N, C-alpha and C positions, 0 to 999 in steps of 0.2 A: 380393849384393855380401856376400865378406867384412868386415864392420865390422874395418873398415882401421888405426895406434896412433902418432900425430902428435909429432913430436920439434924441431919447424919452429919450437918460442917461445923460442929461446936470442935471438931477436928479435927480441923482447916484453919484456922484465925486466924489472928493477926503478925505471930510468929511467923508464916509464912512466905508472907512476902518479901521477895528477894532475895531468897534461895534456888539453890542450882547443885544438879549432883553432875558427877564428870562420870569418865566414859571408865571412872574404877571408879564408881557409889561413893568417892567423896561427897565433900559437902564444902559449897565455896557460896561467899557471901557477893550478889553481884554489890555494883557500887554504883550508882547515878550520878549523873554527871551534877543534880545540885535539887538536891531538897529543899531548902531553907529549915531546916530543921519540923520538918513535916513526918509527923506523926508516924508510926509502925500501921503496914495496913492491908489487907487482905483485896486481893480485887475476883467475885464470885458473878461465872453467868450462871441464871439461869436459861435456858434454849426452853421456848415454851409460847402457849401462847399470845400474848402480848401483856402489856401492863397499862396501871394508871398512877401516873405521875402526878397526879393530883388528890390522892389521899394523905389525911394524918398522917398514914406511915409512916409515910415515906419520907418527912418534911424536920430537917434539922434546920438550923442556925449556923452548925460550922459553915466556913467556908472556900470551899476548899483550893489552890496554889494556883495558878494560873502553867507551872508548867507540868503538871498534873495535868489539866485541863489538855491541851498539844499536846504530853506522852499519852493517851488514852484514845490520839488519833480525830479528836474532835472536830469535824463538819460545820454543824450546826447550833447553837446554844441558842434554845428557846427559854423565857424566860417567860411563867406563864402567871398567868392570870389567878388571883385570889380570895376573886369575890363571885359567886350565884352557885346557884348547884354544878355537880356533875356539870354536864349538855349548855347551860350558860356556860359556862368556861374553857370546853371546849370550841362554840361556837363560837368567842370573840378571838380563839388562840388560831384559829384552823387562816386567816391568811398567813397571817407573824411565825405559824410555826408550821402546823400539820398539813399541807395543802402544795406545802414547798420540799418534801422530806423525802429520797429519792433511795433506791437503794442501795448505795453506797454510802447512804449517809451516815455518819456516828453520832449520833443529838447530845446535848445533856441539857440538864432540867436544874438553874441556881433555885436554889434549898434546898432540893434534893438529893442525894448519892447516889444518883441513877445516869448513866451513859447507858444510850440504847441500841438498836439498828434494824435493821428487816434485812437479810440479804437476800427472801427473796421473794421479796415486793408484795403486789397482789391485792394485798390485802384492801380490804376500803377503805381505812386510815392509819396508814402505814407505824406500827408502834405498843397504841394502844387496844385495849386488848376487845378480845373480840365481845359483842353485845350481850350476845347468850351463852357464854362463857366462863372468862373470870378467873378458871386456874392456873393463868400468869402469875397471879395478883397475887392469885393465894400463898402461889408454892415463892412469890419473894418478900410478902411479908408472913413466914418462915423462916427463910434463911436468915431473914434478918431478928427478926427472934431469938433464932441459937447466935450470932453476932454481929449487935446492935455496931459496933462499929465499923461495919465489910460496909466496901464501893459495889456497887453493884453492875455490870454490861453486861443487858437481861437484851435475849436475841430472839425476835420473830422467828416462828416456826417450828419442823418439824424431821428441816431434813438432812440429810449427809452433809449438805453444804449448812447450813445452817450452822451444827458443830464445828467444819470447818472455823468454820469468823470466827469463834471461840477459842479455841484451838491453838491457831495459829495469831491471837492480839498478841502480841509484845508482854502489854500488861495484866496477864488473864495468871490470874492465880492457881482456883476449881473454877471446876466445868462440872453445874449437874442438872442431868437429864428425867424425865419419867413421861415416855415415851414407848410404845414398841407394839408390837402383835399382841394378840387378846391370847391369855393363857399362855402368855411367855412362848407357846410353837415358837421353835428348830427352824427360824427363816430366817437371813443375810438382813443386817441392818445398821445398824448406825456404827456397828464393831472400827470396822476398820479407819473409819474421824477419829473417834475416837481410841483406838492407834497408834495411831498418826501425833493426838494432842496428848497423850502420855507419853507411848514409849521417845518422838520425836522430837517433844516441845516439851516435855519436865513442867504437864500440868497438871494438875488430881483431875481423878474424874469419880464423881459418884451417880451410882446412875440407880432410881425405881423399880423396886420389880413389883411384878402382878400382883392387884386384890384379893389377889384370889390363892389357892395354896402353893401353886404351883414352881415347879424346880426355878426356882430364879438360875439357875445355876446356868440352865440353858438358856437363858430367857439375852437375845443381844443387848440391851443398856444395864442390864445387871449384872451382865455371868461373865466374862471376857476375865480374863484376869486381872488384864490390866483394871481395872472397874471393879467401885469398892458399890457390891451392889444389897441395899439400903429394904429391909424388910421393914415389914408394921405389926401387932398387935394388939387387937381390943382390950378393951379401956372401959368399966364401969357404967361411963356413962353414954357408950354408942351401942348400947341395946344387941350386941356382941352382932355390929353384920359382919363383922371377918374373925375367926378364932385366932385363924394368923392370914399371912398372907405372905409370897412368895421363897417357899418350905427351901433350907441350906442358903441364906444370906450370906451374905460377911461381915453384917452384926443387923441388927434388929434394934426402931426407932419407939415413938409410939403414937400411934394412931392418929387422932382426933387429938382437933386443934381449933382455936376459931379467932379468925384468921381474915383478911380485910375483904372489903367489899369493891367489885371493880365497876362498880357504874353507881360509887356516889363520893361522899371524903371525908364520912367517916365513921359508915354503920361497917362492920363483921358480923359474917356468919362462922357459926360450927362447922368443919369437913373430916373429913374422917377419909383415912388412905396413905400410901407409901412414901407420897410425893416429899 
């Protein structure tokens, strides 16, 4: 499966933060101990290849309050270099940031709304997007296009452990995944972890259907009844790469977007898919 680009997140915008359902289905408001007048917020957790926090697409002048950074269970704060090319910035920050990150660390990048973790470890530079991929950076760009005020908890990985990391984090409202068996082959995937996240921990899960017309209902990511399966439809500028993806989804979104690059500071590319 080409790992599909999720846009379905407008339905889960900032009004969701702090709301939970009890056993009878009644909606009750969670009351934080102190929010210092901080605005309403939604924490969205893309689970993917990695992210480029240097990109202009993710920069913000907003200063997150200390209580929020603490509530995100932050263990490392990386103040990223703001001058030079992408690679020059990465190299400048290796000693103070990238080389000290472990699988258990949650990293916050001031100047962005990005928190991130690589719970599976084992990547050359944890959290940073794969040099030959870029899917995670693009997906997160799509999330912020849909909800510019969202706060990101990015989880690097494609495992049940990665889904569990997002699904058990107390601040996460929405989990979004775009990976699974090619052709939506009905084989076990991440559905056990997403069920716990949604049913037990009251998260929302959006899962991208396959980029083919295969039935979304049998897809381990998009098919379970507790997940919102997202398909896509072809648009005029994508040369009809697909007429329709993921048949019988819960909802369909647009197929083609202009999304941030993973290996520079300000570049964009046109991409198509259901993610």
